C-alpha positions in Angstrom: -33.4 -34.3 33.9 -36.9 -35.8 33.8 -39.0 -35.2 30.8 -42.5 -33.9 30.5 -45.2 -36.1 32.0 -48.3 -37.1 29.9 -51.1 -34.6 29.5 -54.0 -37.0 30.1 -53.7 -37.1 33.9 -53.4 -33.3 34.1 -56.6 -32.8 32.0 -58.7 -35.4 33.7 -58.0 -33.9 37.2 -58.6 -30.4 36.0 -61.8 -31.3 34.2 -63.2 -32.9 37.4 -62.3 -29.8 39.5 -63.9 -27.5 37.0 -67.1 -29.5 36.8 -67.5 -29.7 40.6 -66.7 -26.0 41.0 -69.2 -25.0 38.3 -72.1 -26.6 40.1 -71.1 -24.9 43.4 -70.7 -21.5 41.8 -74.0 -21.6 40.1 -75.8 -22.2 43.4 -73.8 -19.5 45.2 -74.0 -16.7 42.6 -75.3 -13.4 43.9 -76.8 -10.6 41.9 -74.7 -7.6 40.9 -75.8 -4.3 42.4 -77.3 -1.7 40.1 -74.4 0.7 40.4 -72.1 -1.8 38.7 -70.4 -0.2 35.6 -72.4 -0.6 32.4 -69.4 -1.8 30.3 -70.3 -5.2 28.9 -68.5 -8.1 30.4 -66.0 -9.8 28.1 -67.2 -13.2 26.9 -64.1 -14.6 25.2 -60.4 -13.8 25.0 -57.3 -15.3 23.3 -53.8 -14.1 24.3 -50.4 -15.5 23.6 -46.7 -15.0 24.5 -43.2 -16.1 23.6 -40.2 -15.7 25.8 -36.5 -16.5 25.1 -33.9 -16.2 27.9 -30.3 -16.8 27.0 -28.1 -16.7 30.1 -24.4 -17.2 30.7 -22.0 -17.2 33.6 -18.3 -16.5 33.5 -15.3 -17.9 35.4 -15.4 -17.9 39.2 -13.6 -19.6 42.1 -14.6 -23.3 42.2 -12.1 -25.3 44.2 -14.5 -28.2 44.5 -18.0 -29.1 43.3 -20.9 -31.5 43.9 -23.8 -32.8 42.0 -25.8 -29.6 42.6 -23.1 -27.1 42.0 -23.2 -24.1 39.7 -20.6 -24.7 37.0 -18.4 -21.8 35.7 -18.2 -20.8 32.0 -21.4 -21.9 30.5 -24.3 -20.5 28.4 -27.9 -21.9 28.4 -31.2 -20.8 26.9 -34.9 -21.5 27.5 -37.9 -20.9 25.2 -41.6 -21.0 26.0 -44.7 -20.2 24.0 -48.1 -20.0 25.7 -51.7 -19.6 24.7 -54.2 -18.1 27.2 -57.7 -19.1 26.2 -60.6 -17.7 28.3 -64.4 -18.0 28.1 -67.2 -16.8 30.3 -69.8 -19.6 30.7 -72.1 -17.7 33.0 -72.2 -14.3 34.8 -69.1 -13.8 37.0 -67.4 -17.0 35.9 -64.3 -17.5 33.8 -62.7 -20.7 32.5 -59.1 -20.5 31.4 -56.6 -23.0 29.9 -53.0 -22.3 29.2 -51.3 -24.8 26.8 -47.6 -24.2 26.6 -44.6 -25.4 24.6 -41.3 -25.4 26.4 -37.7 -26.1 25.5 -34.2 -25.6 26.9 -32.3 -25.7 30.2 -31.3 -23.4 33.0 -27.7 -23.0 34.0 -26.3 -26.3 35.4 -29.7 -27.8 34.7 -31.3 -25.3 37.1 -29.0 -26.0 40.0 -26.3 -24.3 42.0 -28.0 -21.4 43.9 -30.9 -21.0 46.3 -31.7 -17.8 44.5 -31.5 -19.3 41.1 -30.9 -16.6 38.4 -33.7 -17.5 36.0 -37.3 -18.0 36.9 -38.0 -18.9 33.3 -35.9 -22.1 33.8 -37.9 -25.0 35.1 -36.5 -27.8 37.2 -36.9 -30.0 34.1 -35.4 -29.4 30.7 -35.4 -31.0 27.3 -33.5 -30.4 24.1 -36.6 -30.8 22.0 -39.8 -28.8 22.4 -42.5 -30.5 24.5 -46.1 -29.7 25.4 -47.6 -29.0 28.8 -51.1 -27.9 29.9 -49.8 -25.5 32.6 -53.1 -24.0 33.8 -56.7 -25.2 33.5 -59.0 -23.4 36.1 -62.3 -21.8 36.7 -62.8 -18.6 38.5 -66.0 -17.3 40.0 -66.4 -13.6 41.1 -69.4 -12.9 43.4 -70.2 -9.2 43.9 -70.8 -8.3 47.6 -71.7 -4.6 47.2 -69.9 -1.3 47.7 -68.5 1.0 45.0 -68.7 -0.1 41.4 -65.5 -1.7 40.2 -64.3 -3.1 36.9 -61.7 -5.8 36.4 -59.5 -4.8 33.4 -59.0 -7.4 30.7 -55.6 -9.1 30.5 -53.7 -12.4 30.7 -56.0 -14.9 32.5 -58.6 -12.1 33.2 -61.7 -11.2 31.3 -63.1 -7.7 31.6 -65.7 -7.8 34.4 -68.1 -5.3 35.9 -68.4 -6.1 39.7 -68.1 -4.3 43.0 -65.2 -3.3 45.3 -66.4 -5.8 47.9 -66.4 -9.2 46.3 -65.6 -12.9 46.8 -63.4 -14.6 44.2 -63.0 -18.4 44.1 -60.5 -20.2 41.9 -60.2 -23.9 41.4 -58.2 -26.2 39.1 -54.6 -26.3 37.9 -52.8 -23.0 38.5 -49.7 -21.4 40.0 -49.8 -20.5 43.7 -48.2 -17.2 42.7 -51.3 -16.4 40.6 -53.1 -15.6 43.9 -50.5 -15.3 46.7 -47.4 -13.2 47.2 -48.0 -11.0 44.2 -46.1 -7.8 43.7 -46.5 -5.0 41.2 -42.7 -4.5 40.7 -41.2 -8.0 41.2 -43.3 -11.0 40.2 -43.0 -11.5 36.4 -39.9 -13.1 35.0 -41.1 -12.3 31.5 -41.2 -8.6 32.2 -39.2 -7.6 35.3 -36.7 -9.4 37.6 -35.4 -12.9 36.7 -34.0 -14.3 40.0 -36.2 -16.8 41.8 -35.9 -15.0 45.2 -37.0 -11.7 43.7 -39.9 -13.0 41.6 -41.3 -14.8 44.8 -40.3 -14.6 48.4 -37.5 -17.1 48.6 -38.5 -18.8 51.8 -42.1 -19.3 50.6 -42.1 -23.1 50.0 -45.3 -23.1 47.9 -46.8 -26.2 46.4 -45.7 -26.9 42.8 -44.6 -29.6 40.5 -41.3 -29.3 38.7 -42.8 -26.7 36.3 -44.3 -24.5 39.1 -48.0 -25.5 38.9 -50.4 -27.5 41.1 -54.0 -28.4 41.6 -56.0 -26.6 44.3 -58.7 -24.1 45.3 -58.3 -20.6 46.6 -60.8 -18.0 48.0 -60.3 -14.2 48.1 -62.5 -11.9 50.0 -62.1 -8.2 49.2 -63.7 -5.7 51.7 -62.8 -2.1 51.4 -59.0 -1.7 51.5 -58.5 -5.2 52.9 -58.2 -8.6 51.2 -58.1 -12.0 52.9 -57.0 -15.1 51.0 -56.9 -18.8 51.7 -55.9 -21.7 49.6 -55.5 -25.5 49.7 -53.1 -27.1 47.2 -51.6 -30.5 46.4 -47.9 -31.0 47.1 -45.9 -33.1 44.7 -45.8 -36.9 45.6 -42.1 -36.6 46.7 -40.2 -33.5 47.5 -39.1 -31.6 44.4 -41.0 -34.1 42.3 -42.6 -34.1 38.9 -45.9 -35.8 39.8 -48.5 -34.1 42.0 -50.8 -35.6 44.6 -54.4 -35.7 43.4 -56.3 -36.2 46.7 -54.7 -33.6 49.0 -53.1 -36.4 51.1 -50.0 -34.2 51.1 -51.1 -30.6 50.9 -50.2 -26.9 51.4 -52.5 -24.6 53.3 -51.8 -20.9 52.7 -53.4 -17.8 54.2 -52.7 -14.2 53.3 -53.9 -10.8 54.5 -53.5 -7.7 52.4 -53.9 -4.0 53.2 -54.1 -1.5 50.4 -53.5 2.2 51.0 -52.2 5.5 49.4 -49.3 7.6 50.6 -49.3 11.1 49.2 -51.8 10.0 46.6 -49.7 7.0 45.4 -50.9 3.5 45.8 -49.2 0.9 48.0 -49.9 -2.5 49.6 -48.7 -4.8 52.4 -49.2 -8.5 52.4 -48.5 -11.1 55.1 -48.5 -14.7 53.9 -48.3 -17.9 56.0 -48.1 -21.5 54.9 -48.3 -24.9 56.4 -47.1 -27.8 54.3 -48.2 -31.3 55.5 -46.6 -34.4 54.1 -43.8 -36.9 54.2 -40.8 -34.7 55.2 -37.3 -35.4 56.7 -35.5 -33.5 59.3 -31.9 -32.9 58.4 -30.4 -34.0 61.7 -32.5 -37.2 61.7 -31.1 -38.0 58.2 -27.5 -37.3 59.4 -28.0 -39.5 62.5 -29.4 -42.3 60.3 -26.5 -42.1 57.9 -24.0 -42.2 60.7 -25.6 -45.2 62.4 -25.8 -47.2 59.2 -22.6 -46.2 57.6 -24.3 -44.8 54.6 -24.1 -41.6 52.5 -26.5 -38.9 53.7 -30.0 -39.5 52.3 -33.3 -37.9 53.4 -35.7 -40.6 52.1 -35.2 -43.2 54.9 -36.3 -40.8 57.6 -39.2 -39.1 56.0 -42.4 -39.2 58.1 -45.6 -37.3 58.2 -45.1 -33.8 59.7 -45.7 -30.1 59.1 -43.4 -27.4 57.8 -44.3 -23.8 58.6 -43.3 -20.4 57.2 -44.3 -16.8 57.1 -43.4 -13.8 54.9 -44.3 -10.2 54.2 -44.4 -8.4 50.9 -44.8 -4.6 50.4 -45.0 -2.4 47.3 -45.2 1.4 47.1 -45.5 3.7 44.2 -43.3 6.7 45.1 -43.8 8.9 42.0 -45.5 8.2 38.7 -42.3 6.7 37.4 -40.7 5.1 40.5 -41.9 2.1 42.5 -40.3 0.2 45.4 -40.8 -3.2 46.9 -39.7 -5.1 50.0 -39.9 -8.8 50.8 -38.9 -10.9 53.8 -39.6 -14.4 55.0 -38.8 -17.3 57.3 -39.5 -21.0 57.1 -38.6 -23.9 59.4 -35.1 -24.8 58.2 -34.8 -27.9 60.4 -37.0 -29.7 57.8 -36.2 -30.2 54.2 -37.6 -27.9 51.5 -40.5 -29.5 49.7 -41.3 -27.9 46.4 -39.6 -24.5 45.9 -35.9 -23.8 46.8 -33.3 -24.0 49.5 -33.9 -20.8 51.3 -34.9 -20.7 55.0 -34.8 -16.9 55.5 -34.7 -14.0 53.0 -34.8 -10.3 52.8 -35.1 -8.4 49.4 -35.4 -4.8 48.5 -35.6 -3.1 45.1 -37.5 -1.0 42.7 -38.1 0.0 39.1 -38.0 3.2 37.3 -39.9 4.1 34.1 -37.9 5.8 31.4 -39.9 9.0 31.2 -36.9 11.0 32.5 -34.8 10.0 29.4 -37.6 10.1 26.8 -38.5 6.3 26.9 -41.6 6.2 29.2 -42.4 2.6 28.1 -38.9 1.3 29.1 -38.1 0.1 32.6 -34.9 0.1 34.7 -34.9 -2.3 37.6 -32.5 -2.8 40.5 -32.8 -5.1 43.5 -30.8 -6.9 46.1 -31.6 -10.0 48.2 -29.8 -11.9 51.0 -30.8 -15.5 51.5 -29.8 -17.8 54.4 -30.3 -21.3 55.7 -30.6 -22.8 59.2 -27.7 -24.4 61.1 -29.3 -27.8 60.6 -29.4 -27.1 56.8 -25.8 -26.1 56.9 -24.8 -29.3 58.7 -26.7 -31.3 56.0 -24.8 -29.7 53.1 -21.5 -29.9 55.0 -21.9 -33.6 55.2 -22.4 -33.9 51.5 -26.2 -33.9 51.4 -28.1 -32.5 48.5 -30.9 -29.9 48.6 -33.5 -29.0 46.1 -31.1 -26.8 44.1 -27.8 -26.7 46.0 -25.2 -29.1 47.3 -21.5 -28.8 46.6 -20.5 -32.0 48.3 -19.0 -30.0 51.3 -19.6 -26.8 53.1 -16.6 -26.0 55.3 -17.2 -22.2 55.2 -21.0 -21.4 55.0 -22.3 -17.9 54.4 -25.3 -16.1 53.1 -26.2 -15.9 49.5 -26.0 -12.2 48.5 -27.5 -11.3 45.1 -27.8 -8.1 43.2 -29.8 -7.9 40.0 -30.2 -5.1 37.5 -32.1 -5.0 34.2 -33.1 -2.7 31.5 -36.3 -3.5 29.5 -36.4 -1.8 26.1 -39.9 -1.7 24.7 -39.9 -0.4 21.1 -43.5 -1.6 20.6 -46.4 -2.3 23.0 -46.3 -6.0 22.3 -42.6 -6.7 22.6 -39.5 -6.1 24.7 -35.8 -6.8 24.8 -34.2 -7.0 28.2 -30.6 -6.9 29.3 -30.1 -8.5 32.7 -27.1 -8.7 35.1 -26.8 -10.6 38.4 -23.9 -10.8 40.9 -24.2 -13.9 43.1 -21.9 -13.9 46.1 -21.5 -17.3 47.9 -23.7 -19.4 45.5 -25.1 -22.3 47.3 -24.2 -20.6 50.7 -20.6 -21.5 50.0 -17.9 -18.9 50.7 -15.3 -21.1 48.9 -17.1 -20.6 45.6 -18.0 -17.6 43.5 -18.8 -14.8 43.2 -20.6 -15.6 40.0 -21.5 -12.9 37.4 -24.5 -13.9 35.3 -25.6 -12.1 32.2 -28.9 -12.6 30.3 -30.7 -11.5 27.2 -34.5 -11.8 27.3 -36.8 -11.4 24.3 -40.5 -11.3 25.0 -43.5 -10.8 22.7 -47.2 -11.0 23.7 -50.6 -10.1 22.5 
């Protein structure tokens, strides 16, 4: 696996984005209406977290395997510790940096399933702890009127008095999931589900380096129960790469519409997200034709050319009672073209929910259960059948393709407000879309502490 890249390039790019954005935001800042809450805006915050995930898989059918196969009978662990440092330089603005120390590996070096079982496992791993600056961004909130509203303090959010109608602009180094495809019940691998295709919509091929972060700018417009979002982000220099573009020559354009509502007095929301990735991509059938014509092993690199890859998804959440919440996700992306930065999923459908432990005297605990079905296109199947490799999957052959079918259940025990211990179980049928392999039963222990 590739090691961590130097910090200096990350910091120089982030510093230039922050400086440019600060000048723009100062010129655009609008006054806050008089009916804004009187609670003083928070000027400074320091938070931190530590998460350990130990994950193991038992025996399962594995008559053959390739370079990207999930291996039976193994245990791996990941560790990460993060500081969240925030300051308010002027009214409505926040600057955040998130230095992080990481260590460890995912199962099979984070390979073997499109819906990989740990979103705490990056695509890179090291035996020794290493340092990364994962986020360095500035956010400007501009009040546009309407009812008084207050942004509660938390991770990467300073307490802010504003209005319900507002414009929020974020620029710098961040995760696309900080802004897009969020979900109250399935979006935090340090607190709820672990599987990649439950934490995010599996077919959402969002821009990211091997750690899941990128440089870009996003704008959010909140108006009544609606929100519209748009973002432009740098793709990695090569698909599934470590280094990011710095000039948007290969980029991801993302748009999202959100509608918030209440059913029987309980809040809910629906989001529709679309992406357009533009860069040097390969079509699977072009790569197969090239390999056949030249008598070579299948390789995507020789046929990469500038083109677009499109996708769309929906994401819904609904509080049913004060202890039960449900979510639904579904998505599609153009499976004729290689995945660029996320994972090998061309279509997906996920359903699940979480239940607070009030009914058994543990209101701070959470029980979660979800299922997801992931699929790939016919062209993608032909590619894997010929021995081609994907971002995370590739068994060297695929004579009997099928959908990945995953069930995940977890119980998060929270004896104190700042810490939790979670037991997690996942059943993965047809890992890597291969009906000859599996099913794999994956068990995990997660320890999380934060302040």
